[in-house]
Every structure is written in structure tokens, then in C-alpha cells.
C-alpha positions as CSV (number, residue, x, y, z in Angstrom):
1,M,147.6,125.8,74.1
2,T,146.2,128.6,76.2
3,E,142.8,128.5,74.5
4,A,142.5,124.7,75.0
5,Y,143.7,125.1,78.6
6,F,140.6,127.1,79.5
7,T,138.2,125.6,76.9
8,N,138.6,121.9,78.0
9,P,137.5,122.5,81.6
10,I,134.5,124.6,80.4
11,I,133.5,121.8,78.0
12,F,133.8,119.3,80.8
13,L,131.6,121.4,83.0
14,V,129.0,121.9,80.3
15,K,128.9,118.2,79.5
16,T,128.7,117.2,83.1
17,L,126.1,119.7,84.3
18,F,123.8,119.3,81.3
19,G,124.4,115.5,81.2
20,L,123.4,115.1,84.8
21,Y,120.2,117.2,84.5
22,I,119.2,115.6,81.2
23,T,119.6,112.2,82.8
24,L,117.4,113.2,85.7
25,V,114.7,114.5,83.3
26,L,114.8,111.2,81.3
27,L,114.6,109.3,84.6
28,R,111.5,111.3,85.5
29,F,110.1,110.2,82.1
30,L,111.0,106.6,82.7
31,L,109.5,106.6,86.2
32,Q,106.2,107.9,84.9
33,W,106.3,105.4,81.9
34,A,107.0,102.5,84.3
35,R,104.4,103.9,86.8
36,A,107.0,103.7,89.6
37,D,106.1,104.6,93.1
38,F,106.4,108.4,93.3
39,Y,106.5,108.2,97.2
40,N,109.9,106.4,96.9
41,P,112.6,108.7,98.3
42,I,114.6,108.5,95.1
43,S,111.6,109.3,93.0
44,Q,110.9,112.3,95.3
45,F,114.5,113.5,94.7
46,V,114.1,113.3,90.9
47,V,110.7,115.0,91.1
48,R,111.9,117.8,93.3
49,L,114.9,118.6,91.0
50,T,112.9,118.5,87.8
51,S,109.5,120.0,88.8
52,P,110.5,123.6,88.8
53,V,111.4,123.5,85.1
54,L,108.7,121.0,84.1
55,R,105.8,122.7,85.8
56,P,105.7,125.7,83.3
57,L,106.1,123.3,80.3
58,R,103.2,121.2,81.4
59,R,100.9,124.2,80.7
60,F,101.7,124.0,77.0
61,V,102.6,120.3,76.6
62,P,100.1,117.8,78.0
63,G,100.8,114.2,78.7
64,L,99.7,111.5,76.3
65,G,98.6,108.0,77.4
66,G,100.5,108.2,80.7
67,L,103.7,109.5,79.0
68,D,105.2,112.8,80.2
69,L,105.8,114.5,76.9
70,S,106.9,117.7,78.7
71,A,109.9,115.8,80.2
72,L,110.9,114.5,76.7
73,L,110.6,118.0,75.3
74,L,112.7,119.5,78.1
75,A,115.4,116.8,77.7
76,W,115.4,117.5,73.9
77,L,115.7,121.3,74.4
78,L,118.4,120.9,77.0
79,K,120.4,118.5,74.8
80,G,120.1,121.0,72.0
81,A,121.3,123.8,74.2
82,E,124.2,121.7,75.4
83,L,125.2,120.9,71.8
84,T,124.9,124.5,70.8
85,L,127.1,125.6,73.7
86,L,129.7,122.9,72.8
87,G,129.6,124.0,69.2
88,L,130.3,127.6,70.2
89,L,133.1,126.6,72.6
90,L,134.7,124.5,69.9
91,G,134.4,127.3,67.4
92,L,131.9,125.5,65.1
93,G,129.5,128.5,65.0
94,L,126.6,126.1,65.4
95,N,123.1,126.8,64.4
96,P,120.7,126.0,67.4
97,F,118.2,124.4,65.1
98,L,120.9,122.1,63.7
99,A,121.8,121.2,67.3
100,L,118.2,120.3,68.0
101,G,118.4,117.8,65.2
102,W,121.6,116.4,66.6
103,A,120.0,116.1,70.0
104,L,117.5,113.4,68.9
105,P,120.0,110.5,68.3
106,A,121.9,111.6,71.5
107,L,118.8,111.4,73.6
108,V,117.8,108.0,72.1
109,G,121.3,106.7,72.9
110,L,121.1,108.1,76.4
111,L,117.7,106.6,77.1
112,I,119.0,103.2,75.9
113,S,122.1,103.5,78.0
114,I,120.0,104.4,81.1
115,L,118.0,101.2,80.6
116,L,121.1,99.1,80.0
117,F,122.7,100.4,83.2
118,A,119.5,99.9,85.2
119,I,119.4,96.2,84.1
120,L,123.1,95.7,84.8
121,I,122.8,97.2,88.3
122,R,119.8,95.1,89.0
123,V,121.7,91.9,87.9
124,V,124.7,92.8,90.1
125,L,122.4,93.6,93.0
126,S,120.6,90.2,92.6
127,W,124.0,88.5,93.4
128,V,124.3,90.2,96.8
129,N,120.6,89.7,97.7
130,P,119.8,93.2,98.9
131,D,116.9,94.2,101.0
132,P,113.8,94.0,98.7
133,Y,112.3,97.0,100.4
134,N,115.3,99.2,99.7
135,P,114.1,102.3,97.7
136,A,116.8,101.8,95.0
137,V,116.0,98.1,94.6
138,T,112.2,98.8,94.2
139,L,112.9,101.7,91.8
140,L,115.2,99.6,89.6
141,G,112.5,96.9,89.6
142,S,109.9,99.4,88.5
143,I,112.0,100.6,85.6
144,T,113.3,97.3,84.4
145,D,110.3,95.0,85.0
146,P,108.4,96.3,81.9
147,L,111.3,95.1,79.8
148,L,112.2,92.0,81.7
149,R,108.7,90.4,82.1
150,P,108.2,89.8,78.3
151,A,111.7,88.4,78.1
152,Q,111.1,86.1,81.1
153,R,108.0,84.7,79.2
154,L,110.2,84.0,76.2
155,L,113.1,82.6,78.2
156,P,112.0,81.2,81.5
157,P,114.7,80.5,84.2
158,I,117.0,77.6,83.3
159,G,118.1,75.6,86.4
160,G,117.3,78.5,88.6
161,L,119.3,81.0,86.5
162,D,117.4,83.9,85.0
163,L,118.9,84.7,81.6
164,S,116.2,87.2,80.6
165,P,118.4,90.3,81.6
166,M,121.0,89.1,79.1
167,L,118.4,88.7,76.4
168,V,117.0,92.3,77.1
169,M,120.5,93.7,77.2
170,I,121.4,92.1,73.9
171,G,118.2,93.5,72.4
172,L,118.9,97.0,73.7
173,V,122.5,96.9,72.3
174,L,121.1,95.7,68.9
175,L,118.5,98.5,69.0
176,Q,121.2,101.0,69.7
177,M,123.4,99.6,66.9
178,L,120.5,99.6,64.4
179,L,118.7,102.8,65.4
180,L,121.4,105.3,66.2
181,P,123.5,105.3,62.9
182,P,120.4,106.0,60.7
183,L,119.3,108.8,63.1
184,Q,122.8,110.3,63.2
185,W,122.9,110.1,59.4
186,L,119.5,111.7,59.0
187,T,120.3,114.6,61.3
188,G,123.9,114.9,60.1
189,S,125.1,114.5,63.7
190,P,128.9,114.6,64.2
191,F,128.5,113.5,67.9
């Protein structure tokens, strides 16, 4: 009882702090992938929080075709560190290299979840008709447009109702269902 009493709050803190920073790093990757406006205040916030750690990595890991590979590497290393810490706290005596393998499906799942939430937030915002120049609205558009545009060509609006977000969300959930179990099986991930 006493051990769990102290362990659970520490696990919560590790998951929260690592989770928030890994999400910021993946957002930085997505912003560059989507070629979002980096002068947007939200983009500047993400860049300022991630640059101190990414700058040294960029010396060794160059970008590839407009993709920020150093951000992906950082997210992978951080997720591996988080899983290693969690394994130690839970008494699993985890090998860090094993945790790096487990980090792959966790990152793919997180990336898909970020995209799902971005589309969902964009749909909800479309109901309240926000200011189109709002920084959050333009950023959501930048991240989701590369996924929604092809879906809008496949499924044009019907009676003024755009069903393409639903099509993309179904596709992302299917991707998550079909991609994550084999990745978890290949890496032996218990998470």
C-alpha cells in the first residue's frame, strides 16, 4: 500500500510531463510536414519550447524532403526514456533498448490520435463559425487540410454538408486498428 501510494503519483507525473513534451515535438513535426505558418503565435510557442532540444540534434540528423527527422528522433528517444522510467517504477527492470522498440507503436498511436483530435476540433469549431483569422483556426486548417482535401475530392459536400472529416476520421481509426496491433506484436509491447 505504501509503495503504490508514492509510486502512482510519480507514474502520473512521468506520463504527464513526457506526454505533453512528446506531443509538442510531434506537433512541431506535423507543423513542418503541413508547411504551417511558423509566424503563427501557436507555432511560435511550439517552436520555442522544442528548439533548445532539437537544435543540437539537427547537427547530426538532417531533414529529408521537408520532414523534420530530428523531431521524430527526439519524440522516439523521449518515448523510450518514458517507458524505461515507467518500467523501473513498476519494478519491471526494463531494458532501454526494449523500451525504444515499444516506443514505436506508442508514437504511431499518438500521431494518429493528434490528427483525429485536430479534425474533431476543426469540425466542432465549424459549427460555431469562429474568426477565420484566429491563430488556432488557421493552424488546425494547416494540419488537417492535407488529409481533408483528398477526401473532399472523393466525397464532395452533399446538400451543403461536408462529410469528408468523417471519412478521414474513419480512415484514421481503421489505420490505427490495422497498424498498431502488428507493430505492438513485432516489438513485444505490453503498452
